[in-house]
C-alpha positions as CSV (number, residue, x, y, z in Angstrom):
1,M,121.0,100.9,79.2
2,T,118.2,103.0,79.0
3,S,114.7,102.3,80.7
4,A,113.6,101.0,77.6
5,H,115.8,98.9,77.0
6,Q,115.2,97.9,80.7
7,K,111.7,96.7,79.8
8,S,112.6,94.4,77.4
9,A,116.0,92.7,77.7
10,P,116.0,89.3,77.8
11,T,115.5,87.5,81.6
12,A,119.0,86.8,83.2
13,S,119.8,83.2,84.0
14,K,117.7,80.9,85.8
15,S,120.2,79.6,88.1
16,Y,119.7,80.3,91.8
17,R,124.0,81.5,92.4
18,T,124.9,80.8,96.2
19,I,124.1,84.8,97.2
20,D,120.3,83.8,95.9
21,L,120.0,81.8,97.8
22,V,121.0,83.8,100.8
23,T,119.8,86.6,100.3
24,I,116.0,85.0,99.3
25,A,116.6,83.9,103.6
26,T,117.8,87.3,104.5
27,L,115.0,88.6,103.5
28,G,112.3,86.3,104.4
29,V,114.2,86.8,107.7
30,A,113.2,90.7,107.8
31,F,109.9,90.4,106.3
32,G,109.6,87.8,109.2
33,V,109.5,89.7,111.5
34,I,108.2,92.7,110.8
35,Y,105.5,91.0,109.7
36,W,104.7,89.5,112.5
37,G,106.1,93.9,113.5
38,W,102.8,94.1,112.1
39,G,100.6,91.9,112.8
40,K,101.0,93.1,116.8
41,V,99.4,96.1,116.1
42,Y,97.6,96.0,112.6
43,E,94.2,95.3,115.0
44,A,93.6,99.2,116.1
45,P,93.3,100.8,113.2
46,S,92.0,97.9,110.8
47,E,88.8,97.8,113.4
48,T,88.8,101.6,113.5
49,L,87.7,100.9,109.2
50,G,86.2,98.6,109.7
51,L,83.3,99.6,111.8
52,I,83.6,102.0,108.8
53,Y,82.8,99.9,106.1
54,P,83.8,96.0,107.3
55,P,85.6,95.5,103.7
56,L,87.8,98.7,104.1
57,K,89.9,95.8,106.8
58,G,91.4,95.5,103.3
59,L,93.2,98.5,102.7
60,T,95.6,97.6,106.0
61,A,97.1,94.3,105.2
62,S,99.1,94.8,103.0
63,P,102.3,95.3,105.1
64,W,102.1,91.1,104.6
65,L,103.0,91.7,100.7
66,I,106.0,92.9,100.1
67,A,108.1,90.2,100.5
68,G,107.0,88.4,97.6
69,V,107.1,91.5,95.2
70,L,109.9,93.1,96.5
71,G,112.2,88.9,95.7
72,G,110.9,88.6,92.4
73,L,112.0,91.8,92.0
74,I,115.2,91.8,93.0
75,L,116.4,88.2,91.9
76,R,114.1,87.8,89.0
77,K,114.0,84.3,89.1
78,P,110.9,82.2,88.8
79,G,109.9,81.3,91.9
80,A,112.1,84.2,93.8
81,A,108.5,86.0,94.7
82,F,106.7,83.0,95.6
83,A,109.9,81.5,98.1
84,T,110.8,85.1,100.1
85,E,106.8,85.2,100.5
86,F,106.2,81.5,101.9
87,V,109.3,82.4,103.9
88,A,108.6,85.3,105.7
89,A,106.1,83.7,106.4
90,A,107.0,80.9,108.0
91,V,109.3,82.9,110.1
92,S,106.4,84.5,111.0
93,T,105.0,82.2,112.5
94,L,108.1,80.0,113.9
95,V,109.8,83.1,115.7
96,L,108.9,85.3,117.8
97,G,106.2,83.2,120.3
98,G,104.2,83.0,116.6
99,T,100.7,84.8,115.6
100,Q,97.7,85.2,117.0
101,W,96.5,84.0,113.0
102,G,98.6,80.7,114.1
103,W,99.6,78.1,111.4
104,T,96.8,79.8,108.8
105,V,100.2,82.2,108.4
106,L,102.0,79.6,106.2
107,A,98.5,79.0,104.2
108,S,98.4,82.6,103.2
109,G,102.5,82.9,102.7
110,L,101.0,79.9,99.9
111,V,98.5,81.8,98.9
112,Q,100.0,86.0,98.2
113,G,103.1,83.8,97.4
114,L,102.1,82.5,94.5
115,G,99.7,85.5,94.0
116,A,103.2,87.7,93.6
117,E,105.2,85.3,91.6
118,L,102.4,84.9,88.8
119,A,102.7,87.9,87.8
120,F,106.6,87.4,86.5
121,L,105.5,84.4,85.3
122,L,102.6,86.5,83.2
123,F,106.1,88.2,81.2
124,A,108.0,85.0,81.0
125,Y,110.3,86.7,84.0
126,R,111.6,89.6,80.6
127,R,109.7,93.3,82.3
128,W,111.2,94.7,85.7
129,T,108.8,97.2,85.2
130,L,106.6,99.8,87.6
131,G,103.8,98.0,85.6
132,T,105.2,95.0,86.3
133,A,104.9,95.1,90.9
134,C,101.7,96.5,90.4
135,L,100.1,93.5,88.6
136,S,102.3,91.5,91.4
137,G,101.1,93.7,94.3
138,A,98.0,93.5,93.0
139,L,97.1,89.7,92.2
140,A,98.9,89.0,95.6
141,G,96.3,90.8,97.6
142,A,93.8,89.5,95.1
143,F,94.4,85.9,96.2
144,E,94.8,86.8,99.9
145,A,91.5,88.0,99.9
146,V,89.7,85.1,98.1
147,Y,91.3,82.8,99.9
148,E,90.1,84.8,103.8
149,W,86.6,84.5,101.7
150,F,86.5,81.6,103.0
151,S,88.7,82.4,105.7
152,Y,87.9,84.9,107.6
153,Y,85.2,86.0,107.0
154,P,82.7,83.2,104.9
155,D,79.5,85.1,106.5
156,W,79.3,88.1,104.7
157,A,77.6,88.3,101.2
158,F,78.8,88.9,98.5
159,D,78.7,92.8,97.5
160,H,81.2,93.0,100.9
161,K,83.6,90.8,99.5
162,V,83.9,91.7,96.4
163,A,84.6,95.2,98.1
164,Y,87.2,93.6,100.2
165,L,88.8,92.5,96.7
166,G,89.7,95.5,95.5
167,F,90.3,97.7,98.1
168,F,92.7,94.6,99.0
169,T,93.8,95.0,95.5
170,L,94.3,98.6,96.0
171,S,96.4,98.3,98.8
172,G,98.5,95.4,96.6
173,I,99.1,98.1,94.4
174,V,100.1,101.1,96.2
175,V,101.9,99.8,98.8
176,A,103.5,96.2,97.7
177,G,103.5,97.3,94.0
178,I,105.1,100.2,93.9
179,G,106.6,100.5,97.9
180,S,109.0,98.0,95.9
181,W,109.3,99.3,93.5
182,L,110.4,102.9,94.8
183,L,112.2,100.5,97.5
184,V,114.2,98.9,95.4
185,R,115.9,101.3,93.1
186,A,116.8,103.0,96.2
187,L,118.7,99.9,97.1
188,G,119.8,99.6,93.8
189,R,120.6,103.9,93.3
190,A,122.6,102.9,97.3
191,G,125.1,100.0,95.4
192,V,122.8,97.6,97.7
193,L,122.1,95.7,94.7
194,D,125.2,95.6,92.1
195,A,125.5,91.3,92.9
196,F,122.3,91.3,91.1
197,P,120.8,92.4,87.3
198,A,118.5,95.0,88.7
199,G,121.0,97.1,90.4
200,R,122.4,96.7,87.2
201,D,120.1,97.7,85.2
202,L,119.8,101.6,87.2
203,A,123.1,102.1,87.7
204,G,123.0,102.2,83.7
205,E,120.1,104.6,83.6
206,D,123.0,106.9,85.9
């Protein structure tokens, strides 16, 4: 299957199989633990950048956006990006003692998941390109940044809020968008995704 064909190929079946649900759960648990771990160490780089220019903190938050983009790219089904991101947020909240942000992490998972999902919805679940992955990461970051305007940084000046939105969106594109797209390609070429359209498409490129 050529790359051009992959871009315009019809969407896979919208019905969920057992393996799809298991994959959402597996990715959610794995990234929930990763999210929890990043929450324990991210403050040092975040606060360091914040001393230079407070909105630069947005560059350190993109690891929390990966699960949704990755789930959407692998499963290619409506709701997959949102569900994977929200499950990851729930796991990071409920296990291993939770995080310093408590239950607000669930709100972030909801917002980030909606942003990640919207990118795939805009293309009617038919395009699985690098551009779509980047848009998914960008929207996940943008949605979360706006949420944090009101939840974490209500006293910031508007120019700081806009800058934070820009940095958060940029980091979402690079880390969650490009990073997830590269990870899917690596997993597909390794044969891990043979049960999914993403894996079969990559196999057809070889």
